[in-house]
Rosetta silent file (secondary structure, phi, psi, omega in degrees, C-alpha in Angstrom):
SEQUENCE: MSETLIIRFNVGGTPMATLKTTFPVDSIFHKWFVSRTKASPFTSDRDGAYFVDRDPFSFGVVLNYFRLRKAGQLWEACLPKDPDRLAMLTQEADFFLLPQLRDQAICMLQLCSNKNDSNYINEMLAKSTSCPQGFDKKEEEDEEDF
SCORE:     score description
SCORE:     0.000 S_00000001
   1 L     0.000  136.045 -176.865   -0.769  266.866  121.588 S_00000001
   2 L   -68.311  138.362  178.529   -4.006  266.184  119.849 S_00000001
   3 H   -60.675  -25.821 -178.232   -4.387  262.861  118.068 S_00000001
   4 H   -72.075  -15.459  177.010   -5.802  264.748  115.067 S_00000001
   5 H   -83.460  -12.812 -176.331   -2.379  266.310  114.416 S_00000001
   6 E   -99.817  137.423  174.664   -0.819  262.867  114.024 S_00000001
   7 E  -115.486  129.586 -176.642   -1.054  260.825  110.863 S_00000001
   8 E  -108.275  141.993  179.195   -0.496  257.099  111.158 S_00000001
   9 E  -126.335  150.332  168.635    0.763  254.759  108.472 S_00000001
  10 E  -119.755  101.070 -174.689    1.036  251.014  108.111 S_00000001
  11 E  -102.362  102.557 -178.993    3.853  250.629  105.603 S_00000001
  12 L    55.626   30.552 -179.947    4.118  247.036  104.452 S_00000001
  13 L    97.183   -6.585  179.635    3.161  245.942  107.984 S_00000001
  14 E  -100.484  120.165  179.043    5.455  248.412  109.782 S_00000001
  15 E   -72.910  138.154  176.836    3.654  251.077  111.839 S_00000001
  16 E  -143.309  157.752  178.267    4.876  254.655  111.374 S_00000001
  17 E  -153.284  155.858  174.648    3.555  258.057  112.352 S_00000001
  18 E  -156.271  171.020  174.931    4.372  261.710  111.934 S_00000001
  19 E   -79.801  145.445  177.313    2.780  265.080  112.447 S_00000001
  20 H   -61.626  -29.570 -179.791    0.598  266.382  109.647 S_00000001
  21 H   -72.077   -7.269  178.190    2.627  269.587  109.772 S_00000001
  22 H   -66.703  -31.256 -174.124    5.698  267.620  108.681 S_00000001
  23 L   -85.598  126.079  175.832    4.518  267.659  105.068 S_00000001
  24 L   -61.147  146.397 -176.610    5.167  270.806  102.992 S_00000001
  25 L   -58.368  -31.462 -177.847    1.985  272.314  101.562 S_00000001
  26 L   -87.029    2.967 -178.319    3.223  271.772   97.991 S_00000001
  27 L   -86.759  154.659  176.810    3.973  268.049   98.502 S_00000001
  28 H   -64.560  -29.433  178.715    1.798  265.200   97.265 S_00000001
  29 H   -63.212  -43.517  178.435    1.766  263.922  100.861 S_00000001
  30 H   -62.697  -43.774 -179.002    0.055  267.100  102.037 S_00000001
  31 H   -65.989  -36.035  179.830   -2.450  266.874   99.191 S_00000001
  32 H   -75.752  -46.270 -165.777   -3.160  263.183   99.916 S_00000001
  33 H  -109.505  -19.683 -176.303   -3.233  263.140  103.695 S_00000001
  34 H  -109.115  -65.229 -178.526   -3.730  266.659  105.072 S_00000001
  35 L   -80.332  -21.530 -178.597   -5.696  268.913  102.714 S_00000001
  36 L    55.078   36.421  176.970   -7.121  265.941  100.817 S_00000001
  37 L   -83.463   -8.640  176.542   -7.182  267.996   97.624 S_00000001
  38 L  -132.248  135.671 -178.631   -5.928  264.959   95.716 S_00000001
  39 L   -62.911  128.797  178.513   -7.366  261.463   96.073 S_00000001
  40 L   -76.600  136.677  177.136   -5.037  259.220   98.052 S_00000001
  41 L   -80.737    5.895 -174.831   -4.117  255.927   96.399 S_00000001
  42 L  -111.770  147.778  176.682   -4.028  254.299   99.843 S_00000001
  43 E  -104.937  164.816  177.128   -6.761  252.741  101.928 S_00000001
  44 E   -88.689  144.796  175.190   -7.054  252.664  105.703 S_00000001
  45 L   -84.513 -176.335 -174.615   -6.345  249.499  107.635 S_00000001
  46 L   -66.768  -17.939  178.196   -8.638  248.234  110.412 S_00000001
  47 L   -94.713    1.699  178.746   -6.908  250.520  112.939 S_00000001
  48 L    90.576    0.198  176.951   -7.422  253.631  110.798 S_00000001
  49 L   -80.683  148.071  174.570   -3.814  253.936  109.627 S_00000001
  50 E   -69.747  125.289  177.063   -3.148  254.514  105.946 S_00000001
  51 E   -87.694  117.626 -178.919   -1.957  251.239  104.470 S_00000001
  52 E  -114.180  108.915 -177.151    0.994  251.969  102.177 S_00000001
  53 L   -86.268   66.106 -179.069    2.108  248.900  100.255 S_00000001
  54 L  -135.006  178.821 -179.027    5.643  250.163   99.732 S_00000001
  55 L   -69.788  119.025 -177.656    9.112  249.552  101.169 S_00000001
  56 H   -62.501  -39.713 -178.858    9.105  250.462  104.900 S_00000001
  57 H   -61.741  -48.380 -179.398   12.808  251.372  105.048 S_00000001
  58 H   -64.682  -37.289  179.027   12.526  253.793  102.129 S_00000001
  59 H   -63.662  -38.148  175.593    9.297  255.261  103.500 S_00000001
  60 H   -61.778  -38.511  176.489   11.133  255.966  106.754 S_00000001
  61 H   -64.831  -41.668  178.680   13.793  257.815  104.751 S_00000001
  62 H   -60.215  -45.948  178.418   11.046  259.816  103.014 S_00000001
  63 H   -61.558  -42.698  178.702    9.562  260.829  106.382 S_00000001
  64 H   -65.901  -35.029  174.842   13.011  261.806  107.681 S_00000001
  65 H   -56.464  -48.669  178.369   13.606  263.792  104.490 S_00000001
  66 H   -64.426  -43.450 -177.576   10.486  265.847  105.269 S_00000001
  67 H   -62.255  -47.317 -177.756   11.344  266.169  108.972 S_00000001
  68 H   -67.498  -39.784  177.467   14.904  267.355  108.391 S_00000001
  69 H   -62.546  -43.175 -179.898   13.900  269.806  105.655 S_00000001
  70 H   -61.020  -38.528 -178.694   11.206  271.270  107.893 S_00000001
  71 L   -80.521   -3.366 -178.949   13.757  271.730  110.687 S_00000001
  72 L    72.107   24.498 -179.205   16.214  273.370  108.274 S_00000001
  73 L   -99.003  171.222 -178.727   18.715  270.603  108.865 S_00000001
  74 L   -71.747   94.916 -175.365   20.926  268.717  106.433 S_00000001
  75 H   -67.865  -23.016  179.789   18.364  266.303  104.977 S_00000001
  76 H   -61.404  -19.217  179.252   21.014  264.437  102.966 S_00000001
  77 H   -64.165  -21.447 -178.279   22.082  262.860  106.270 S_00000001
  78 H   -82.589   -7.922 -178.032   19.016  260.604  106.142 S_00000001
  79 L   -70.993  139.074  178.195   20.122  258.917  102.908 S_00000001
  80 L   -68.225  156.456  179.387   21.254  255.298  103.253 S_00000001
  81 L   -96.790  -14.975 -178.340   24.878  254.480  102.531 S_00000001
  82 L   -80.671  128.535 -178.665   24.148  251.029  101.077 S_00000001
  83 H   -58.840  -36.681  179.182   23.866  250.993   97.237 S_00000001
  84 H   -64.423  -42.323  179.237   20.957  248.529   97.273 S_00000001
  85 H   -69.253  -36.587  176.063   18.963  250.756   99.631 S_00000001
  86 H   -63.826  -41.268  178.863   19.871  253.826   97.580 S_00000001
  87 H   -61.813  -43.541  177.924   18.665  252.065   94.437 S_00000001
  88 H   -64.261  -40.501 -179.397   15.356  251.249   96.128 S_00000001
  89 H   -62.867  -35.851  178.064   15.067  254.819   97.394 S_00000001
  90 H   -59.426  -39.112  179.981   15.387  256.200   93.849 S_00000001
  91 H   -70.545  -42.752 -179.473   12.311  254.189   92.897 S_00000001
  92 H   -67.630  -41.081  178.103   10.327  255.152   95.988 S_00000001
  93 H   -63.776  -36.619  175.936   11.211  258.845   95.637 S_00000001
  94 H   -62.596  -46.299  179.965   10.081  258.642   92.018 S_00000001
  95 H   -59.661  -42.040 -176.799    6.781  257.069   93.108 S_00000001
  96 L   -89.436   13.384  175.157    6.193  259.760   95.732 S_00000001
  97 L    56.783   49.537  179.636    7.057  262.592   93.309 S_00000001
  98 L  -120.456   76.178 -173.874   10.155  263.723   95.210 S_00000001
  99 H   -63.217  -33.935  179.792   12.666  264.590   92.462 S_00000001
 100 H   -65.180  -42.439  178.088   15.172  266.290   94.783 S_00000001
 101 H   -66.526  -43.988  178.604   15.379  263.193   96.983 S_00000001
 102 H   -59.971  -47.760 -177.732   15.569  260.902   93.936 S_00000001
 103 H   -63.770  -38.054  178.645   18.318  262.956   92.309 S_00000001
 104 H   -68.539  -37.590  176.599   20.399  263.049   95.479 S_00000001
 105 H   -64.173  -39.235  177.397   20.060  259.269   95.872 S_00000001
 106 H   -64.354  -41.553  177.639   21.215  258.863   92.257 S_00000001
 107 H   -60.125  -41.350  178.524   24.207  261.120   92.939 S_00000001
 108 H   -67.590  -35.520  175.208   25.139  258.969   95.916 S_00000001
 109 H   -61.776  -39.784  178.743   24.798  255.846   93.770 S_00000001
 110 H   -64.152  -39.094  176.527   27.220  257.416   91.319 S_00000001
 111 H   -64.043  -38.998  177.012   29.672  258.065   94.134 S_00000001
 112 H   -61.014  -37.851 -176.923   29.353  254.420   95.178 S_00000001
 113 H   -68.944  -27.545  176.979   30.187  253.371   91.634 S_00000001
 114 H   -66.391  -27.931 -178.311   33.414  255.352   91.743 S_00000001
 115 H   -93.977  -22.866 -174.801   34.506  253.177   94.633 S_00000001
 116 L  -129.807 -178.118  175.150   33.035  249.883   93.403 S_00000001
 117 L   -68.416  127.336 -176.181   32.060  248.089   90.218 S_00000001
 118 L   -90.281    0.894 -176.932   29.340  250.165   88.554 S_00000001
 119 H   -58.162  -46.478 -179.031   27.813  247.347   86.466 S_00000001
 120 H   -61.806  -46.293 -177.181   25.058  246.592   88.983 S_00000001
 121 H   -65.674  -42.408  177.132   24.201  250.254   89.473 S_00000001
 122 H   -60.963  -40.169  179.492   24.174  250.933   85.721 S_00000001
 123 H   -63.183  -43.673  179.180   21.867  247.953   85.205 S_00000001
 124 H   -64.632  -45.693 -178.183   19.453  249.228   87.865 S_00000001
 125 H   -67.301  -32.025  179.229   19.490  252.780   86.537 S_00000001
 126 H   -63.870  -26.718  179.126   18.985  251.601   82.951 S_00000001
 127 L   -88.671   -6.772 -174.977   15.646  250.119   84.059 S_00000001
 128 L   -87.448  140.191  174.340   14.647  253.292   85.893 S_00000001
 129 L   -74.231  -22.656 -177.536   12.346  255.895   84.416 S_00000001
 130 L   -80.761  -23.406 -178.735   14.171  258.539   86.430 S_00000001
 131 L  -150.805   61.536 -172.199   17.603  257.800   84.961 S_00000001
 132 L   -65.647  -18.738 -178.658   17.171  255.416   82.007 S_00000001
 133 L   -82.833  -10.146 -174.763   20.543  256.223   80.519 S_00000001
 134 L    65.709 -152.055  173.136   22.458  255.047   83.580 S_00000001
 135 L  -149.177  153.263 -172.796   25.845  256.683   83.750 S_00000001
 136 L  -107.155  118.837 -179.167   29.138  256.041   82.062 S_00000001
 137 H   -59.372  -36.371  179.484   32.228  255.609   84.205 S_00000001
 138 H   -61.562  -43.113  178.100   34.400  256.732   81.284 S_00000001
 139 H   -60.379  -40.310  179.328   32.521  260.057   81.083 S_00000001
 140 H   -64.329  -40.180  179.206   33.058  260.567   84.814 S_00000001
 141 H   -65.262  -38.792  178.282   36.775  259.883   84.439 S_00000001
 142 H   -63.187  -39.412  179.933   36.965  262.405   81.578 S_00000001
 143 H   -65.395  -31.348 -179.210   35.255  265.037   83.759 S_00000001
 144 H   -69.946  -18.577 -179.539   37.838  264.495   86.495 S_00000001
 145 L   -71.508  -16.496 -177.219   40.594  265.554   84.064 S_00000001
 146 L   -78.081    0.000    0.000   39.366  269.179   84.150 S_00000001
């Protein structure tokens, strides 16, 4: 396989790579790294990889999101189960303009809150631009009555 089909990243010091064809044509990733129709906010490191100063774990989830969607597989399987990682993923998905991924991570956070204390999750979501209202456990309980 030709090296030109591979795109390399250095995400917070963690090397990652994927095929350029992994990114859907309508994604910001395609516009930044493949077609270059939009200026990339990232610079190259000394090895030529794009340096992405973001969370490596979440970036790996983003890449898997693209890979699984491309393969027609259940992309939700790549979402972390840990509430802290889900909270971080909501922010990273927001940054990378991936509303479907962000919304699914928020839904999973809400499910976590049904099983655990939701105060932490509500506090995190209240600070988020993607879900500034947080969510109300009482409203969820009322919905379950239907």
